[in-house]
C-alpha positions as CSV (number, residue, x, y, z in Angstrom):
1,M,-42.0,14.7,-32.0
2,N,-39.2,16.4,-30.1
3,N,-41.6,17.3,-27.3
4,A,-42.7,13.7,-27.1
5,L,-39.1,12.5,-26.8
6,T,-38.4,15.1,-24.1
7,L,-41.4,13.9,-22.0
8,S,-40.5,10.3,-22.4
9,S,-36.9,11.0,-21.3
10,L,-38.1,12.9,-18.3
11,T,-40.3,9.9,-17.2
12,D,-37.4,7.5,-17.7
13,G,-36.1,6.0,-14.5
14,T,-32.6,7.0,-15.1
15,N,-33.5,10.7,-15.6
16,L,-35.8,10.6,-12.5
17,K,-32.7,9.7,-10.4
18,A,-30.9,12.7,-11.9
19,F,-33.8,15.0,-10.7
20,A,-34.0,13.4,-7.2
21,G,-31.1,15.3,-5.8
22,P,-32.1,18.8,-6.9
23,L,-35.7,18.2,-5.9
24,L,-34.7,17.1,-2.4
25,I,-32.6,20.2,-1.9
26,I,-35.4,22.5,-3.1
27,M,-37.8,20.8,-0.8
28,I,-35.5,21.2,2.2
29,L,-35.0,24.9,1.4
30,A,-38.7,25.4,0.9
31,M,-39.5,23.9,4.3
32,M,-37.6,26.9,5.9
33,V,-40.0,29.5,4.4
34,L,-43.3,27.6,3.8
35,P,-45.6,26.7,6.7
36,L,-46.2,23.0,7.2
37,P,-49.2,21.3,8.8
38,P,-48.5,19.0,11.8
39,F,-49.1,15.8,9.8
40,V,-46.5,16.8,7.2
41,L,-44.1,17.6,10.1
42,D,-44.7,14.1,11.5
43,L,-44.0,12.6,8.1
44,F,-40.7,14.5,7.6
45,F,-39.5,13.9,11.2
46,T,-40.1,10.2,10.7
47,F,-38.3,10.3,7.4
48,N,-35.4,12.0,9.1
49,I,-35.2,9.2,11.7
50,A,-35.4,6.5,9.0
51,V,-32.6,8.2,6.9
52,S,-30.3,8.3,10.0
53,I,-30.9,4.6,10.7
54,I,-30.2,3.7,7.0
55,V,-27.0,5.7,7.1
56,L,-25.9,3.9,10.2
57,M,-26.6,0.5,8.8
58,V,-24.8,1.3,5.5
59,S,-21.7,2.5,7.5
60,L,-21.8,-0.8,9.5
61,Y,-21.8,-3.0,6.4
62,T,-19.2,-1.1,4.3
63,R,-15.8,-2.8,4.0
64,N,-13.9,0.3,3.1
65,A,-14.6,4.0,3.2
66,L,-14.9,4.4,-0.6
67,E,-17.9,2.1,-0.7
68,F,-19.7,5.0,1.0
69,A,-18.0,7.8,-0.8
70,V,-21.2,9.9,-0.9
71,F,-21.3,10.1,2.9
72,P,-19.9,13.7,3.2
73,T,-22.7,14.9,0.9
74,V,-25.3,12.8,2.8
75,L,-24.0,14.4,6.0
76,L,-24.5,17.9,4.6
77,I,-28.0,17.1,3.3
78,T,-29.2,15.5,6.6
79,T,-27.9,18.5,8.5
80,L,-29.8,20.9,6.2
81,L,-32.9,18.6,6.6
82,R,-32.7,18.8,10.4
83,L,-32.2,22.6,10.4
84,S,-35.2,23.1,8.0
85,L,-37.3,20.9,10.2
86,N,-36.3,22.9,13.3
87,I,-37.3,26.1,11.6
88,A,-40.6,24.6,10.4
89,S,-41.4,23.1,13.8
90,T,-40.4,26.3,15.6
91,R,-42.9,28.3,13.4
92,V,-45.7,25.8,14.3
93,V,-44.8,25.8,18.0
94,L,-44.9,29.6,18.3
95,M,-48.1,29.9,16.3
96,E,-50.1,26.9,17.7
97,G,-48.4,26.0,20.9
98,H,-51.2,27.5,23.1
99,T,-53.6,24.9,21.7
100,G,-52.0,21.9,23.5
101,P,-49.1,19.5,23.5
102,D,-49.9,18.1,20.1
103,A,-49.8,21.4,18.3
104,A,-46.6,20.5,16.4
105,G,-47.6,17.0,15.6
106,K,-47.7,13.6,17.2
107,V,-43.9,12.9,16.9
108,I,-42.9,15.9,18.8
109,E,-45.6,15.2,21.4
110,A,-44.3,11.6,21.8
111,F,-40.7,12.7,22.3
112,G,-41.8,15.4,24.8
113,H,-44.0,13.1,26.9
114,F,-43.0,9.5,26.4
115,L,-39.2,9.8,26.3
116,V,-38.9,12.2,29.3
117,G,-42.1,11.5,31.1
118,G,-43.6,15.0,30.5
119,N,-41.0,16.6,32.7
120,Y,-39.5,19.5,30.9
121,A,-36.6,19.8,33.4
122,V,-35.6,16.2,32.7
123,G,-36.1,16.8,28.9
124,L,-33.8,19.8,29.1
125,V,-31.1,17.9,30.8
126,V,-31.3,14.9,28.4
127,F,-31.3,17.3,25.4
128,I,-28.1,19.1,26.7
129,I,-26.4,15.7,27.3
130,L,-27.2,14.5,23.8
131,V,-25.8,17.7,22.3
132,V,-22.6,17.5,24.4
133,I,-22.0,13.9,23.5
134,N,-22.6,14.6,19.8
135,F,-20.6,17.9,19.7
136,V,-17.7,17.2,22.1
137,V,-17.2,13.4,21.8
138,I,-18.4,11.9,18.6
139,T,-18.2,14.7,16.1
140,K,-15.0,16.2,17.4
141,G,-13.3,12.7,17.4
142,A,-14.6,11.8,14.0
143,G,-13.4,15.2,12.6
144,R,-10.0,14.7,14.1
145,I,-9.6,11.2,12.6
146,A,-10.8,12.5,9.2
147,E,-8.3,15.4,9.4
148,V,-5.3,13.1,10.3
149,S,-6.4,10.5,7.7
150,A,-6.6,13.2,5.0
151,R,-3.1,14.4,5.9
152,F,-1.6,11.0,5.9
153,T,-3.4,10.0,2.7
154,L,-2.0,13.1,1.0
155,D,1.5,12.5,2.3
156,A,1.4,8.9,1.1
157,M,0.1,9.7,-2.4
158,P,3.5,10.2,-4.1
159,G,4.8,6.8,-2.7
160,K,1.6,5.1,-3.8
161,Q,1.8,6.7,-7.3
162,M,5.4,5.5,-7.6
163,A,4.4,2.0,-6.5
164,I,1.8,2.0,-9.2
165,D,4.3,3.3,-11.8
166,A,6.8,0.6,-10.7
167,D,4.2,-2.2,-11.1
168,L,3.2,-0.8,-14.5
169,N,6.7,-0.5,-15.7
170,A,7.5,-4.0,-14.5
171,G,4.5,-5.4,-16.4
172,L,2.7,-6.6,-13.3
173,I,-0.4,-4.6,-14.1
174,G,-1.9,-3.0,-17.2
175,E,-2.7,0.6,-18.0
176,E,-6.3,0.2,-17.1
177,E,-5.5,-1.3,-13.7
178,A,-3.0,1.5,-13.1
179,R,-5.6,4.1,-14.0
180,K,-8.1,2.5,-11.6
181,R,-5.5,2.4,-8.7
182,R,-4.6,6.1,-9.3
183,A,-8.3,7.0,-9.2
184,V,-8.8,5.1,-5.9
185,I,-5.8,7.0,-4.4
186,S,-7.3,10.3,-5.5
187,Q,-10.7,9.4,-4.2
188,E,-9.3,8.4,-0.8
189,A,-7.7,11.8,-0.4
190,D,-10.9,13.6,-1.5
191,F,-13.1,11.5,0.8
192,Y,-11.1,12.2,4.0
193,G,-10.7,15.8,3.1
194,S,-14.5,16.1,2.5
195,M,-15.2,14.3,5.8
196,D,-13.0,16.7,7.6
197,G,-15.0,19.6,6.2
198,A,-18.4,17.9,6.6
199,S,-17.8,17.3,10.3
200,K,-17.9,21.1,10.8
201,F,-21.5,21.1,9.6
202,V,-22.5,18.6,12.3
203,R,-20.7,20.7,15.0
204,G,-22.5,23.8,13.7
205,D,-25.8,21.9,13.8
206,A,-25.3,21.1,17.5
207,V,-24.7,24.8,18.3
208,A,-27.6,25.8,16.2
209,G,-29.8,23.3,18.0
210,I,-29.0,24.8,21.4
211,L,-29.6,28.4,20.2
212,I,-32.9,27.4,18.4
213,M,-34.1,25.7,21.6
214,L,-33.4,28.8,23.8
215,I,-34.9,31.2,21.3
216,T,-38.1,29.0,21.0
217,I,-38.6,28.8,24.7
218,V,-38.2,32.5,25.2
219,G,-40.3,33.3,22.2
220,G,-43.0,30.8,23.3
221,L,-43.2,32.4,26.7
222,V,-43.6,35.8,25.2
223,V,-46.3,34.7,22.7
224,G,-48.2,32.6,25.2
225,V,-48.3,35.2,28.0
226,L,-48.6,38.4,26.0
227,Q,-50.7,37.3,23.0
228,H,-52.8,34.4,24.3
229,D,-53.1,35.5,27.9
230,M,-51.8,32.2,29.3
231,E,-50.6,31.7,32.8
232,L,-46.8,31.8,33.0
233,S,-46.6,28.3,34.4
234,A,-48.9,26.9,31.8
235,A,-47.1,28.7,29.0
236,A,-43.7,27.5,30.3
237,K,-45.0,23.9,30.4
238,N,-46.6,23.9,27.0
239,Y,-43.9,25.7,25.1
240,T,-40.9,24.1,26.9
241,L,-42.2,20.5,26.4
242,L,-42.9,21.3,22.7
243,T,-39.4,22.8,22.3
244,I,-37.7,19.9,24.2
245,G,-39.6,17.3,22.0
246,D,-38.6,19.3,18.9
247,G,-35.0,19.3,20.0
248,L,-34.9,15.6,20.9
249,V,-36.5,14.5,17.7
250,G,-33.8,16.4,15.8
251,Q,-30.8,15.5,18.0
252,I,-31.3,11.8,18.2
253,P,-31.0,11.3,14.3
254,A,-28.0,13.8,14.5
255,L,-26.4,11.6,17.1
256,I,-27.0,8.5,15.0
257,I,-25.4,10.0,11.8
258,S,-22.5,11.4,13.8
259,T,-21.9,7.8,15.1
260,A,-22.0,6.6,11.5
261,A,-19.4,9.2,10.5
262,G,-17.1,8.0,13.3
263,L,-17.5,4.4,12.3
264,V,-16.7,5.2,8.6
265,V,-13.5,7.2,9.2
266,S,-12.2,5.2,12.2
267,R,-12.4,1.7,10.7
268,V,-9.5,-0.1,9.0
269,S,-10.3,-1.3,5.4
270,T,-10.5,-5.1,5.2
271,D,-12.6,-7.7,3.4
272,E,-14.9,-7.8,6.5
273,D,-17.6,-5.3,7.6
274,I,-17.5,-3.9,11.2
275,G,-19.7,-6.7,12.6
276,E,-17.5,-9.4,11.2
277,Q,-14.4,-7.6,12.4
278,V,-15.7,-7.3,16.0
279,L,-16.8,-10.9,16.2
280,S,-13.6,-12.3,14.6
281,Q,-11.2,-10.2,16.6
282,L,-12.9,-9.5,19.9
283,F,-14.4,-12.9,20.6
284,N,-12.1,-15.2,18.7
285,Q,-9.6,-16.2,21.4
286,P,-11.2,-18.6,24.0
287,Q,-8.3,-18.0,26.5
288,V,-9.3,-14.3,26.7
289,L,-13.0,-15.2,27.2
290,I,-12.2,-17.8,29.9
291,I,-10.0,-15.3,31.9
292,S,-12.7,-12.6,31.6
293,A,-15.4,-15.0,32.6
294,S,-13.4,-16.1,35.6
295,I,-12.8,-12.5,36.8
296,M,-16.5,-11.6,36.4
297,G,-17.5,-14.8,38.2
298,I,-15.2,-14.0,41.2
299,M,-16.7,-10.5,41.3
300,G,-20.1,-12.0,41.3
301,L,-19.3,-14.1,44.4
302,I,-18.3,-11.0,46.5
303,P,-21.0,-10.2,49.1
304,G,-22.9,-7.0,48.4
305,M,-22.3,-7.0,44.7
306,P,-25.1,-7.6,42.2
307,N,-24.4,-11.3,42.1
308,F,-27.0,-12.3,39.6
309,V,-25.9,-9.8,36.9
310,F,-22.2,-10.6,37.3
311,L,-22.7,-14.3,37.3
312,L,-25.0,-14.0,34.2
313,I,-22.4,-12.2,32.2
314,A,-19.7,-14.6,33.4
315,S,-21.9,-17.5,32.2
316,L,-22.4,-15.9,28.8
317,L,-18.6,-15.3,28.3
318,G,-17.9,-18.9,29.4
319,G,-20.5,-20.2,27.0
320,I,-19.0,-18.3,24.1
321,A,-15.5,-19.6,25.1
322,Y,-16.9,-23.2,25.2
323,Y,-18.5,-22.7,21.8
324,R,-15.2,-21.4,20.4
325,L,-13.4,-24.4,21.7
326,Q,-15.9,-27.0,20.3
327,P,-14.9,-26.9,16.6
328,G,-11.3,-27.9,17.4
329,K,-12.5,-30.9,19.5
330,T,-14.8,-32.1,16.8
331,K,-12.1,-31.8,14.2
332,T,-9.7,-34.0,16.2
333,T,-12.2,-36.6,17.3
334,A,-14.2,-36.9,14.1
335,P,-14.3,-40.6,13.1
336,V,-15.0,-39.9,9.5
337,V,-11.3,-39.4,8.7
338,Q,-10.5,-43.0,9.6
339,E,-13.4,-44.5,7.7
340,I,-12.0,-43.8,4.2
341,P,-8.2,-44.0,4.4
342,S,-7.9,-45.5,1.0
343,V,-9.6,-42.4,-0.5
344,E,-7.2,-40.1,1.2
345,K,-4.2,-41.8,-0.3
346,T,-5.5,-41.3,-3.8
347,E,-6.6,-37.7,-3.3
348,A,-4.5,-34.7,-3.9
349,S,-2.9,-33.1,-0.9
350,W,-0.6,-30.2,0.0
351,E,2.3,-32.6,-0.3
352,D,1.8,-32.5,-4.0
353,V,2.7,-28.8,-4.0
354,T,6.5,-28.5,-4.3
355,P,8.1,-25.2,-3.7
356,I,10.0,-23.6,-6.6
357,D,13.8,-23.4,-6.1
358,T,15.1,-19.8,-6.0
359,L,18.2,-20.9,-8.0
360,G,18.3,-24.1,-9.9
361,L,20.6,-26.0,-12.3
362,E,19.2,-28.7,-14.6
363,V,21.7,-30.9,-16.5
364,G,21.5,-33.5,-19.2
365,Y,22.5,-37.0,-18.3
366,R,26.0,-36.7,-19.8
367,L,26.8,-33.8,-17.4
368,I,25.9,-35.9,-14.3
369,P,29.6,-36.8,-13.8
370,L,30.4,-33.1,-13.3
371,V,28.2,-33.2,-10.1
372,D,29.0,-36.7,-9.0
373,K,31.7,-36.8,-6.3
374,A,32.2,-40.5,-6.9
375,Q,33.3,-39.6,-10.4
376,Q,35.6,-36.8,-9.3
377,G,33.0,-34.2,-10.2
378,D,33.9,-30.8,-8.7
379,L,30.9,-28.7,-9.9
380,L,29.3,-28.7,-6.5
381,K,32.5,-27.5,-4.9
382,R,32.9,-24.7,-7.5
383,I,29.3,-23.5,-7.0
384,N,29.9,-23.3,-3.3
385,G,33.0,-21.3,-4.1
386,I,30.9,-19.0,-6.3
387,R,28.4,-18.4,-3.5
388,R,31.2,-17.6,-1.1
389,K,32.8,-15.2,-3.5
390,F,29.5,-13.6,-4.2
391,A,28.9,-13.0,-0.5
392,Q,32.3,-11.4,-0.1
393,E,31.9,-9.2,-3.2
394,I,28.2,-8.2,-3.0
395,G,27.4,-8.4,0.7
396,F,24.8,-11.2,1.3
397,L,24.7,-14.9,0.9
398,P,22.7,-16.0,-2.2
399,P,20.3,-19.0,-2.0
400,V,21.6,-22.5,-2.5
401,V,21.7,-23.7,-6.1
402,H,19.6,-26.9,-6.3
403,I,20.9,-29.3,-9.0
404,R,18.9,-32.0,-10.6
405,D,19.0,-34.0,-13.8
406,N,16.5,-33.4,-16.6
407,L,16.0,-36.1,-19.2
408,E,14.1,-33.7,-21.4
409,L,17.3,-31.8,-22.1
410,R,19.9,-32.7,-24.7
411,P,22.6,-35.0,-23.2
412,N,25.2,-32.2,-22.9
413,A,22.8,-29.3,-22.3
414,Y,22.1,-27.4,-19.1
415,R,19.9,-24.6,-18.0
416,I,19.9,-22.2,-15.1
417,T,16.6,-21.2,-13.5
418,L,15.6,-18.3,-11.2
419,K,12.3,-18.9,-9.3
420,G,11.3,-21.5,-11.9
421,S,12.0,-19.4,-15.0
422,V,15.0,-20.1,-17.3
423,I,17.5,-17.3,-17.2
424,G,20.4,-19.0,-19.0
425,Q,21.2,-22.2,-20.9
426,G,24.0,-23.7,-22.9
427,E,26.0,-26.9,-23.6
428,S,29.0,-28.2,-22.0
429,Y,31.0,-31.3,-23.0
430,S,32.6,-33.3,-20.1
431,G,36.2,-34.2,-20.9
432,M,36.6,-31.4,-23.5
433,Y,37.7,-27.8,-23.2
434,L,36.2,-24.6,-24.4
435,A,38.7,-22.3,-26.2
436,I,37.3,-18.7,-26.1
437,N,38.5,-16.1,-28.5
438,P,39.0,-12.8,-26.6
439,G,39.0,-10.9,-29.9
440,R,42.6,-11.0,-31.1
441,V,43.0,-14.6,-32.2
442,T,43.0,-15.4,-35.9
443,V,44.1,-19.0,-35.9
444,Q,41.2,-21.5,-36.4
445,L,41.2,-24.7,-34.2
446,P,39.5,-27.9,-35.2
447,G,36.4,-28.6,-33.1
448,T,32.7,-27.7,-32.5
449,V,32.3,-24.0,-33.2
450,T,30.0,-22.3,-30.6
451,S,30.0,-19.2,-28.4
452,D,30.7,-18.6,-24.8
453,P,27.3,-19.0,-23.0
454,A,28.1,-16.4,-20.3
455,F,29.3,-13.5,-22.5
456,G,28.6,-14.5,-26.0
457,L,32.2,-14.5,-27.2
458,P,33.2,-16.7,-30.2
459,A,34.5,-20.1,-29.0
460,V,35.2,-23.7,-30.0
461,W,35.0,-27.0,-28.1
462,I,38.3,-28.8,-28.5
463,E,39.8,-32.1,-27.5
464,A,42.1,-32.2,-24.4
465,S,45.1,-32.8,-26.6
466,L,44.7,-29.3,-28.2
467,R,44.6,-27.4,-25.0
468,E,48.3,-26.3,-25.0
469,Q,48.1,-25.3,-28.7
470,A,45.0,-23.2,-28.1
471,Q,46.7,-21.4,-25.2
472,A,49.8,-20.8,-27.3
473,H,47.6,-19.0,-29.9
474,G,46.0,-16.7,-27.3
475,Y,42.7,-18.6,-26.6
476,T,41.3,-18.6,-23.1
477,V,40.9,-22.3,-22.4
478,V,38.5,-23.6,-19.7
479,D,37.1,-27.0,-18.8
480,A,33.5,-28.1,-18.8
481,S,32.8,-27.3,-15.1
482,T,34.3,-23.8,-15.4
483,V,32.0,-23.1,-18.4
484,V,28.9,-23.9,-16.2
485,T,30.2,-22.1,-13.1
486,T,31.2,-19.0,-15.0
487,H,27.8,-18.9,-16.5
488,I,26.1,-19.3,-13.1
489,N,28.4,-16.6,-11.6
490,H,27.6,-14.1,-14.3
491,L,23.8,-14.7,-14.0
492,I,23.7,-14.5,-10.2
493,H,25.6,-11.2,-10.3
494,A,23.2,-9.9,-12.9
495,S,20.2,-11.1,-10.8
496,A,21.5,-10.0,-7.4
497,A,18.5,-7.7,-6.8
498,E,16.0,-10.6,-7.4
499,L,18.1,-12.9,-5.2
500,L,17.8,-10.6,-2.2
501,G,14.5,-11.9,-0.9
502,R,13.0,-11.2,2.5
503,Q,14.5,-14.4,3.9
504,E,18.0,-13.5,2.7
505,L,17.6,-10.0,4.0
506,Q,16.4,-11.2,7.4
507,K,19.4,-13.5,7.7
508,L,21.6,-10.6,6.8
509,L,20.1,-8.5,9.5
510,D,20.3,-11.3,12.0
511,H,24.0,-11.6,11.2
512,L,24.5,-7.9,11.7
513,S,22.5,-7.9,14.9
514,A,25.0,-10.3,16.5
515,Q,27.6,-7.6,16.0
516,A,25.6,-4.4,16.5
517,P,22.1,-5.2,17.8
518,K,21.2,-1.6,18.6
519,L,22.0,-0.5,15.1
520,I,19.4,-2.8,13.6
521,E,16.7,-2.2,16.3
522,D,16.8,1.5,15.7
523,L,15.9,1.1,12.1
524,V,13.8,-2.0,11.5
525,P,11.0,-2.0,12.2
526,K,10.9,1.3,14.3
527,L,11.6,3.7,11.4
528,L,11.5,1.6,8.3
529,P,9.6,-1.6,7.4
530,L,11.6,-4.6,6.1
531,S,10.0,-4.3,2.7
532,T,11.2,-0.7,2.2
533,L,14.7,-1.6,3.3
534,Q,14.6,-4.5,0.8
535,K,13.5,-2.3,-2.0
536,V,16.4,0.2,-1.3
537,L,19.0,-2.5,-1.3
538,Q,17.5,-4.0,-4.5
539,N,17.7,-0.6,-6.1
540,L,21.4,-0.5,-5.3
541,L,22.0,-4.1,-6.6
542,E,20.1,-3.4,-9.8
543,E,22.9,-0.9,-10.7
544,S,25.7,-3.2,-9.6
545,V,26.4,-1.3,-6.3
546,H,27.5,-3.8,-3.6
547,I,25.9,-3.7,-0.1
548,R,28.9,-4.9,1.9
549,D,29.0,-1.6,3.8
550,M,25.7,-2.3,5.6
551,R,26.8,-0.2,8.6
552,T,26.9,2.9,6.5
553,I,23.7,2.0,4.8
554,I,21.9,1.5,8.1
555,D,23.3,4.7,9.5
556,V,22.1,6.8,6.5
557,L,18.7,5.2,6.5
558,T,18.2,5.7,10.2
559,E,19.1,9.4,9.7
560,H,16.7,10.0,6.8
561,A,13.8,7.4,7.4
562,A,12.1,9.8,9.8
563,H,11.7,12.4,7.0
564,T,10.8,10.2,4.0
565,Q,9.7,6.6,3.3
566,D,10.2,7.0,-0.5
567,T,12.5,4.3,-1.6
568,A,13.8,6.4,-4.6
569,E,14.8,9.2,-2.3
570,L,16.3,6.9,0.3
571,T,18.3,5.2,-2.5
572,V,19.7,8.6,-3.6
573,V,21.0,9.4,-0.1
574,V,22.5,5.9,0.3
575,R,24.3,6.2,-3.0
576,N,25.7,9.5,-2.0
577,A,27.0,8.0,1.2
578,L,28.5,5.1,-0.7
579,G,30.0,7.4,-3.4
580,R,33.6,6.5,-2.6
581,A,33.0,2.8,-2.8
582,I,30.9,3.2,-6.0
583,I,33.7,5.1,-7.8
584,E,36.4,2.6,-6.7
585,Q,34.4,-0.1,-8.5
586,Y,35.3,1.6,-11.8
587,F,38.4,3.6,-10.9
588,P,41.0,2.5,-8.3
589,A,42.1,5.0,-5.7
590,G,44.4,7.6,-7.0
591,T,43.5,7.3,-10.7
592,E,41.9,10.0,-12.7
593,L,38.2,9.6,-13.5
594,Q,38.0,9.5,-17.3
595,I,34.3,9.5,-17.9
596,M,31.6,10.6,-20.3
597,S,29.4,13.6,-19.7
598,L,26.3,15.4,-21.2
599,H,26.3,18.6,-23.1
600,H,25.0,21.4,-20.9
601,E,22.1,22.1,-23.2
602,L,21.0,18.5,-23.1
603,E,21.3,18.5,-19.3
604,N,19.0,21.5,-19.1
605,I,16.4,19.9,-21.3
606,L,16.4,16.6,-19.3
607,V,16.2,18.5,-16.0
608,Q,13.1,20.3,-17.4
609,V,11.6,17.0,-18.5
610,M,12.2,15.5,-15.1
611,Q,10.6,18.5,-13.3
612,S,7.6,18.4,-15.6
613,S,7.0,14.7,-15.3
614,G,7.1,15.0,-11.5
615,S,8.1,11.3,-11.0
616,H,11.0,9.0,-11.2
617,G,9.6,7.1,-14.1
618,G,11.2,9.3,-16.9
619,I,7.8,9.5,-18.7
620,G,7.8,12.5,-21.1
621,I,11.0,12.2,-23.0
622,E,10.2,13.3,-26.6
623,P,10.8,10.4,-29.1
624,G,13.2,12.4,-31.2
625,L,15.2,13.4,-28.2
626,A,15.2,9.9,-26.9
627,D,16.5,8.5,-30.3
628,T,19.3,11.2,-30.4
629,L,20.3,10.5,-26.8
630,L,20.5,6.7,-27.4
631,R,22.4,7.1,-30.7
632,E,25.0,9.4,-29.2
633,A,25.3,7.4,-26.0
634,R,26.1,4.3,-28.0
635,A,28.7,6.2,-30.0
636,A,30.3,7.5,-26.8
637,T,30.2,4.0,-25.3
638,Q,32.1,2.5,-28.3
639,Q,34.7,5.3,-28.1
640,Q,35.1,4.6,-24.3
641,E,35.5,0.9,-25.0
642,K,38.2,1.6,-27.7
643,L,40.1,3.6,-25.1
644,G,39.9,0.7,-22.7
645,L,38.1,2.8,-20.1
646,P,35.1,2.0,-17.9
647,I,31.8,2.9,-19.5
648,V,30.7,5.6,-17.0
649,L,28.5,8.6,-17.6
650,L,28.5,11.6,-15.2
651,V,25.2,13.6,-14.9
652,P,23.5,15.9,-12.5
653,S,21.8,14.3,-9.5
654,A,18.3,15.4,-10.5
655,I,18.4,13.2,-13.7
656,R,20.7,10.4,-12.7
657,F,17.8,8.0,-11.9
658,L,16.0,8.9,-15.1
659,L,18.9,8.4,-17.4
660,S,20.1,5.2,-15.6
661,K,16.7,3.6,-16.1
662,F,16.4,4.8,-19.6
663,L,19.9,4.0,-20.9
664,R,20.5,0.7,-19.1
665,R,17.9,-1.1,-21.2
666,A,19.7,-0.3,-24.4
667,I,23.3,-0.2,-23.1
668,P,23.4,-2.7,-20.2
669,Q,27.2,-2.1,-19.6
670,L,26.7,1.6,-19.0
671,S,26.8,3.0,-15.5
672,V,25.4,6.4,-14.7
673,L,26.8,8.3,-11.7
674,S,25.8,11.7,-10.3
675,H,28.0,14.7,-9.3
676,S,27.0,14.2,-5.7
677,E,28.5,10.7,-5.6
678,I,32.0,11.9,-6.7
679,P,34.3,12.5,-3.7
680,G,35.8,16.0,-3.7
681,T,39.3,14.6,-3.8
682,R,39.0,12.8,-7.1
683,K,40.1,14.4,-10.4
684,I,37.7,14.2,-13.3
685,K,38.5,14.2,-17.0
686,I,35.8,14.3,-19.6
687,T,36.6,11.9,-22.5
688,S,33.5,12.5,-24.6
689,V,30.4,14.7,-24.5
690,I,27.0,13.3,-25.4
691,G,24.7,15.8,-27.2
692,G,27.5,18.1,-28.3
693,S,27.4,17.1,-32.0
694,K,25.5,19.3,-34.4
């Protein structure tokens, strides 16, 4: 029963595929030691040519290198196949070459007579030229491209891995997608590294071909003259033609496969194969074709030139240009558009697609007077003031807040949107005041009890007549417009990183270019792409670091961008340069830095975690350690708040990013600074130590 199962499994198609590779290698190695008849040689030489053509076609139709990831292995196998065929054919040539030109089979005879006209001198020159082209030009160039590609792919791996981790942490992709992307990155590095090594086989094959040819010619002369008593001229003609045919039938497939290797490693990965790329990019601009056709036509009119050939090529280029121009004319003159105008009016169009406002404010109908200038509404003026103040404090101008009424909201409700998503909402009562309890008021006021929408403090909506009474009892009293504008101001500061889009960044750079054009030109885009600069600035804004000092930021990035493109590393060097400004956000100049710190044992543990994780994601913190860290950080934060001090934690530079990302989710008001960001002139006082309790 078991034997039957084994036999059935061996005859299964899937298992036959598994045996195909080992059988092919064994056959190739067997050809080096076993004599082959001429017909079998013809069969294998033809198979070698067919394989080379298949490899070339596959390389032409692949859209990226990983679609042909087996190519380095194919390159090695075809090289071994050619070498084994050379050995097998050399054996036949030396043993049977005296019998005639077809002693080694019809394929070698055809290549020795038909391709070079039976002239062994011409064949020798053609063979040497093919070897030089393959060895010096194609293989060397493809190997260099593969070497450089492998180096750049390896250098880019950390940045790509961090980008994947960032997308995963942001929820843009799932774990399965992240795993696939990491596998693709690893496969790219392996592929180009393998191609760099495999190209050495092709170069060795070219050298071996020359040596085999010389050895076969000399050996053939010795065998023919000394063993078969042939005339020297007859022996030279027979054995040299056979050897040249043998060399050509091996070098032509080698040249084809080397060309395929060059195509695979030199192409840029897109959604098009090579043929589509060439046609779409080389012949896509009619102006270029018209100019080229005109130049060729003028050269064709010069006396003494091959006029017919030049004029023929000029006509072909002109015809292609005319063909490229035709679709545009047919689109503009087509009468079909005017035949059914009524249908066009009822059909959907791009005008139905409305762009989403970056910042939006939707209000209920009772809040419309706040934005209506005719009714003395000052909300628009206050929002403009918020944007101006934001630009002065943060360093860039936020997008315009688009205001519209929304009948689906409650009459006194409003909501604030960011890129179409609601980030804040509340209620405001026109003509009334919001009395906010800062925490030390005990007197209750008559009104609608609520909470401050911006900060969540207890509050109550009161009539205008109770305003002075509320202020006398210690309430913070604001009108309806101030409630909305304060809420907007709080949210745009919290969302500063998302508000710095490419359009805002480009306007900021244009503004700086007017004052220092060379400063911007040296960085963007020469050293750093706009997207990388945007990510660095967003990293700063996410941790409430303003970007007003763009001159320092640009100077630091210009200095370090040549060494790294990693946004996390660039953010670190920028934060260090902005250390004085960062500290002054929390502690004015001259004051002592009263901050929290970590216990030295906890610091050592976290540094080890960071080093073992090898990334900036903070993956690897043991759950028990994480719970202890959060618990003690909350206790230290409460103690810092009781003392009326800024909630700032000082840690080593190596773990600042990890702790900031980890703790800010649970304690948003906490700021994490590193030792390298503290100016040497500032005095530090540790108010509490996290991790010191037993």
